[in-house]
N, C-alpha and C positions, 0 to 999 in steps of 0.2 A: 679441444672443444668441450670436453666433459668438465674441465676445471672452470672454464668460462661460464658454463651453465650453472654450476654450483655457486660461483661468485655472484652471478646475477640474482639467484634466489636469495642469497644472503643480503644483498642490497635491497631487495624488494620485501624482505621480511616485515619491516614496519608497515608497509602498505597492505600486506596480507593480513596482519593482525588488525589493522584499522578496518579493513573491509569485513573481516569476520565479526568484529564487535558491532559494526553497523548492521550487518545481516541479522545478528541475534536481537538487537534492539528493535529493528523493523518488524521482525517476526513476532516478538513478544507484544509490541504495540498493535500489530494487526490482529493478533488473537484476542487481546483484551478489548480493543475498540470494536471488534466485530459483535461482541455481546451488546455493547451500548448502542452502536449504530444500527444493529438489527432491530432492537426494540424501538428505536427512534423512527426507523423506516416503516415499521409496522404501524406505529401510532400515526405517522404522516399519511400512510395509505388509508387508514380508517377515517382520518379527517378529510381526505380527498373524497371518499365515498359519501361522507356526510354533506360536504359542501356541494357535491354534484346533485344530491337529492334535494337540497334546499335551494339549488340554482343560484348560489353565491359565486359568480364566475371569477371575480377578482381574487377572492380568497383561494379558489381552486387553482388559479394560475400561480399564486405565491406558494401554495403547497406543492405543486408540481415542480417549481423551481427549487424548493428545499429538498424534495426527493431526488432531483437530479444532482444537486450538490453532494448529497450523501452518497449516491452511487458513484459519483466522480471521485470522491475521497477514497472509497473502497477500492475502486479500480486503480487509482493512483498509487496506493500503497502496495498493491499487487505488482504493478509495473516496476516500482522502485525495488521491491524485493527480488524480482527476477533479474533486473539489471545488475544489482550488486552480486547476485549469485553467478551470473554470467561472467562478470569481471573477475570474481574470485576464481572461478574455474579456468578462465583464460590465463591468469597469472600462474596458477598451480600447474597447468599443463606445459609450461615452458621447460 
């Protein structure tokens, strides 16, 4: 059984390396984009406050849509990172 487990890990080595590289790329991308997306979300929130005070409701709706998309991108990258991490830990625990 021990030899079979070592053989399985040897076969899964390319998958482990690929998942590790994807994890690093997603982590770096998330860290770098959080700076840009955070500033963009702050700007959109300021624009939402401005359009609400000016009662420009169509622009307010579009800005809320943009804000929702930015939040969804941020949450999506976090989910992808956690899924890749879980897959990597699942393979390493074999």
